[in-house]
VOLUM-898141 format. One record per residue (C-alpha): residue number from 1; residue in one letter; x, y, z. Coordinates in steps of 0.05 Angstrom, whole numbers, always signed. Layout:
<rs>
+------+-------+--------+--------+--------+
| voti | torgu |     c1 |     c2 |     c3 |
+------+-------+--------+--------+--------+
|  NUM |     A |      X |      Y |      Z |
...
+------+-------+--------+--------+--------+
</rs>
This chain:
<rs>
+------+-------+--------+--------+--------+
| voti | torgu |     c1 |     c2 |     c3 |
+------+-------+--------+--------+--------+
|    1 |     M |   -473 |   -138 |   +615 |
|    2 |     A |   -424 |   -175 |   +659 |
|    3 |     D |   -353 |   -152 |   +666 |
|    4 |     I |   -310 |   -185 |   +612 |
|    5 |     L |   -260 |   -210 |   +664 |
|    6 |     D |   -317 |   -249 |   +696 |
|    7 |     L |   -333 |   -284 |   +631 |
|    8 |     V |   -263 |   -304 |   +607 |
|    9 |     D |   -216 |   -354 |   +639 |
|   10 |     V |   -154 |   -310 |   +633 |
|   11 |     Q |   -104 |   -365 |   +647 |
|   12 |     E |   -137 |   -412 |   +596 |
|   13 |     L |   -135 |   -356 |   +545 |
|   14 |     R |    -62 |   -342 |   +559 |
|   15 |     N |    -45 |   -416 |   +553 |
|   16 |     E |    -80 |   -420 |   +485 |
|   17 |     V |    -47 |   -357 |   +459 |
|   18 |     Q |    +22 |   -381 |   +483 |
|   19 |     K |    +11 |   -448 |   +449 |
|   20 |     K |     -7 |   -416 |   +383 |
|   21 |     Y |    +52 |   -367 |   +383 |
|   22 |     R |   +100 |   -419 |   +408 |
|   23 |     D |    +84 |   -456 |   +344 |
|   24 |     V |    +98 |   -393 |   +303 |
|   25 |     A |   +164 |   -383 |   +339 |
|   26 |     E |   +186 |   -455 |   +326 |
|   27 |     K |   +156 |   -462 |   +256 |
|   28 |     P |   +148 |   -392 |   +226 |
|   29 |     D |   +136 |   -420 |   +157 |
|   30 |     G |    +78 |   -463 |   +181 |
|   31 |     D |     +6 |   -461 |   +157 |
|   32 |     Y |    -34 |   -414 |   +202 |
|   33 |     H |   -101 |   -380 |   +198 |
|   34 |     F |    -64 |   -313 |   +196 |
|   35 |     H |     -9 |   -287 |   +150 |
|   36 |     T |    +64 |   -284 |   +170 |
|   37 |     G |   +131 |   -260 |   +144 |
|   38 |     R |   +162 |   -205 |   +102 |
|   39 |     Q |   +111 |   -206 |    +46 |
|   40 |     H |    +55 |   -197 |    +97 |
|   41 |     A |    +91 |   -136 |   +125 |
|   42 |     I |    +98 |   -107 |    +54 |
|   43 |     R |    +24 |   -117 |    +42 |
|   44 |     L |    +10 |    -79 |   +106 |
|   45 |     G |    +49 |    -20 |    +81 |
|   46 |     Y |   +113 |    -22 |   +122 |
|   47 |     E |   +164 |    +27 |    +95 |
|   48 |     K |   +205 |    -15 |    +46 |
|   49 |     S |   +270 |    +23 |    +54 |
|   50 |     I |   +271 |     +6 |   +129 |
|   51 |     L |   +243 |    -65 |   +120 |
|   52 |     A |   +298 |    -79 |    +69 |
|   53 |     Q |   +350 |    -70 |   +123 |
|   54 |     L |   +323 |   -130 |   +161 |
|   55 |     P |   +343 |   -201 |   +140 |
|   56 |     D |   +290 |   -253 |   +128 |
|   57 |     A |   +303 |   -286 |   +196 |
|   58 |     A |   +280 |   -222 |   +231 |
|   59 |     C |   +215 |   -222 |   +191 |
|   60 |     Q |   +197 |   -296 |   +188 |
|   61 |     A |   +155 |   -299 |   +252 |
|   62 |     F |   +121 |   -232 |   +241 |
|   63 |     A |    +46 |   -242 |   +251 |
|   64 |     G |    +20 |   -171 |   +260 |
|   65 |     M |    -48 |   -150 |   +236 |
|   66 |     A |    -32 |    -80 |   +211 |
|   67 |     N |    +23 |    -27 |   +211 |
|   68 |     P |    +32 |    +13 |   +276 |
|   69 |     F |    +83 |    +57 |   +239 |
|   70 |     H |    +32 |    +78 |   +186 |
|   71 |     W |    +27 |   +151 |   +209 |
|   72 |     Q |    +96 |   +160 |   +239 |
|   73 |     T |   +160 |   +123 |   +253 |
|   74 |     P |   +198 |   +131 |   +319 |
|   75 |     R |   +251 |   +186 |   +317 |
|   76 |     S |   +325 |   +181 |   +327 |
|   77 |     G |   +345 |   +174 |   +400 |
|   78 |     E |   +275 |   +156 |   +425 |
|   79 |     R |   +257 |   +100 |   +473 |
|   80 |     V |   +205 |    +51 |   +448 |
|   81 |     V |   +166 |     -5 |   +484 |
|   82 |     D |   +135 |    -59 |   +440 |
|   83 |     L |    +78 |    -92 |   +477 |
|   84 |     G |    +69 |   -163 |   +451 |
|   85 |     S |   +133 |   -163 |   +411 |
|   86 |     G |   +125 |   -234 |   +385 |
|   87 |     G |   +178 |   -252 |   +334 |
|   88 |     G |   +211 |   -184 |   +343 |
|   89 |     M |   +203 |   -153 |   +274 |
|   90 |     D |   +168 |    -90 |   +299 |
|   91 |     S |   +220 |    -81 |   +353 |
|   92 |     F |   +277 |    -88 |   +303 |
|   93 |     F |   +241 |    -41 |   +255 |
|   94 |     A |   +235 |    +10 |   +312 |
|   95 |     A |   +309 |     -1 |   +330 |
|   96 |     L |   +330 |    +19 |   +260 |
|   97 |     C |   +288 |    +82 |   +267 |
|   98 |     V |   +315 |   +104 |   +335 |
|   99 |     G |   +387 |    +87 |   +319 |
|  100 |     K |   +444 |    +73 |   +366 |
|  101 |     E |   +425 |   +130 |   +412 |
|  102 |     G |   +355 |   +102 |   +422 |
|  103 |     R |   +329 |    +40 |   +459 |
|  104 |     V |   +275 |    -11 |   +446 |
|  105 |     I |   +245 |    -60 |   +496 |
|  106 |     G |   +200 |   -116 |   +470 |
|  107 |     I |   +153 |   -150 |   +519 |
|  108 |     D |   +121 |   -217 |   +504 |
|  109 |     M |    +90 |   -272 |   +547 |
|  110 |     T |   +111 |   -331 |   +502 |
|  111 |     P |   +179 |   -356 |   +524 |
|  112 |     Q |   +196 |   -385 |   +456 |
|  113 |     M |   +182 |   -318 |   +422 |
|  114 |     V |   +225 |   -281 |   +473 |
|  115 |     E |   +282 |   -331 |   +464 |
|  116 |     R |   +277 |   -327 |   +388 |
|  117 |     S |   +279 |   -251 |   +390 |
|  118 |     R |   +337 |   -249 |   +438 |
|  119 |     Q |   +378 |   -296 |   +395 |
|  120 |     L |   +363 |   -255 |   +333 |
|  121 |     A |   +382 |   -190 |   +368 |
|  122 |     K |   +449 |   -221 |   +386 |
|  123 |     Q |   +461 |   -251 |   +318 |
|  124 |     L |   +442 |   -188 |   +280 |
|  125 |     G |   +480 |   -141 |   +326 |
|  126 |     F |   +421 |   -101 |   +352 |
|  127 |     G |   +453 |    -74 |   +415 |
|  128 |     N |   +397 |    -24 |   +426 |
|  129 |     V |   +342 |    -77 |   +432 |
|  130 |     E |   +323 |   -118 |   +493 |
|  131 |     F |   +269 |   -171 |   +500 |
|  132 |     R |   +234 |   -185 |   +566 |
|  133 |     E |   +184 |   -239 |   +584 |
|  134 |     G |   +120 |   -212 |   +615 |
|  135 |     F |    +47 |   -195 |   +608 |
|  136 |     I |    +26 |   -130 |   +575 |
|  137 |     E |    -22 |   -117 |   +633 |
|  138 |     K |    +38 |   -115 |   +680 |
|  139 |     A |    +97 |    -98 |   +636 |
|  140 |     P |   +167 |   -102 |   +665 |
|  141 |     V |   +185 |    -31 |   +646 |
|  142 |     D |   +199 |    +29 |   +691 |
|  143 |     D |   +149 |    +85 |   +700 |
|  144 |     S |   +154 |   +141 |   +648 |
|  145 |     W |   +210 |   +105 |   +610 |
|  146 |     A |   +183 |   +107 |   +539 |
|  147 |     D |   +174 |   +161 |   +488 |
|  148 |     V |   +133 |   +113 |   +446 |
|  149 |     V |    +92 |    +51 |   +460 |
|  150 |     I |    +75 |     +7 |   +400 |
|  151 |     S |    +32 |    -55 |   +395 |
|  152 |     N |     +8 |    -97 |   +336 |
|  153 |     G |    -53 |   -141 |   +344 |
|  154 |     V |    -43 |   -157 |   +417 |
|  155 |     F |    -93 |   -114 |   +454 |
|  156 |     N |   -148 |   -157 |   +423 |
|  157 |     L |   -118 |   -219 |   +456 |
|  158 |     C |   -122 |   -189 |   +525 |
|  159 |     P |   -188 |   -186 |   +563 |
|  160 |     D |   -164 |   -133 |   +611 |
|  161 |     K |   -159 |    -77 |   +560 |
|  162 |     V |   -168 |    -23 |   +613 |
|  163 |     G |   -110 |    -53 |   +651 |
|  164 |     V |    -67 |    -51 |   +587 |
|  165 |     C |    -84 |    +22 |   +576 |
|  166 |     R |    -65 |    +38 |   +648 |
|  167 |     E |     +2 |     +5 |   +635 |
|  168 |     V |    +12 |    +46 |   +572 |
|  169 |     A |     -2 |   +109 |   +612 |
|  170 |     R |    +47 |    +87 |   +666 |
|  171 |     I |   +103 |    +69 |   +617 |
|  172 |     L |    +98 |   +132 |   +575 |
|  173 |     R |   +134 |   +196 |   +595 |
|  174 |     P |    +92 |   +259 |   +597 |
|  175 |     G |    +79 |   +278 |   +525 |
|  176 |     G |    +96 |   +209 |   +499 |
|  177 |     R |    +53 |   +174 |   +447 |
|  178 |     M |    +21 |   +107 |   +433 |
|  179 |     M |    +19 |    +76 |   +363 |
|  180 |     I |    -23 |    +13 |   +359 |
|  181 |     A |    -51 |    -31 |   +304 |
|  182 |     D |   -111 |    -73 |   +324 |
|  183 |     M |   -183 |    -93 |   +311 |
|  184 |     C |   -240 |    -48 |   +333 |
|  185 |     I |   -313 |    -67 |   +333 |
|  186 |     E |   -374 |    -22 |   +338 |
|  187 |     K |   -425 |    -72 |   +364 |
|  188 |     P |   -428 |   -108 |   +431 |
|  189 |     I |   -402 |   -179 |   +431 |
|  190 |     P |   -450 |   -232 |   +458 |
|  191 |     E |   -430 |   -263 |   +524 |
|  192 |     S |   -430 |   -332 |   +491 |
|  193 |     A |   -376 |   -308 |   +443 |
|  194 |     L |   -335 |   -275 |   +499 |
|  195 |     R |   -334 |   -342 |   +536 |
|  196 |     D |   -308 |   -379 |   +474 |
|  197 |     I |   -232 |   -383 |   +479 |
|  198 |     D |   -228 |   -408 |   +407 |
|  199 |     L |   -258 |   -343 |   +382 |
|  200 |     W |   -208 |   -302 |   +422 |
|  201 |     T |   -149 |   -338 |   +392 |
|  202 |     G |   -176 |   -351 |   +322 |
+------+-------+--------+--------+--------+
</rs>
């Protein structure tokens, strides 16, 4: 089978993903083919006592597919990187867990999502959270910076999954851990499906 990067127009895919999540950033209450918002996070099993500390504005543009904190939440004082931070809810959730002594960096390639998250961090007084624009395959984070890397439904939007995993290994300190929520399949995907950008984004 051909290499996946030879089958997918990476720039076209990025453009389509950015377009979709720009819409979510600007109209978080819009009608999408995926669920969004606080009630969606509750359905996914986010710890209610932590989620309750976040105002609705911090949860509105949440569009994750599962709960990366299902098995464990970050600990006080830890450093967390959120790959594909989107509307910022997972980053804010992690920030509450790590406290003022910890740090969280959210990375997202959609400018409107990054700007929305930055404005929310400022409005809500999250001084321990920073949002940076960038690709998760080449994240703007120093080597061995993070104790924890989280991601929620973003690996599946990136054709270079090996590249993403290399970045996770680079970003994590020795002994650090990765907590991701994403889709896994057990059967090979036909090349015709891999070439279909609509299937990647839909």
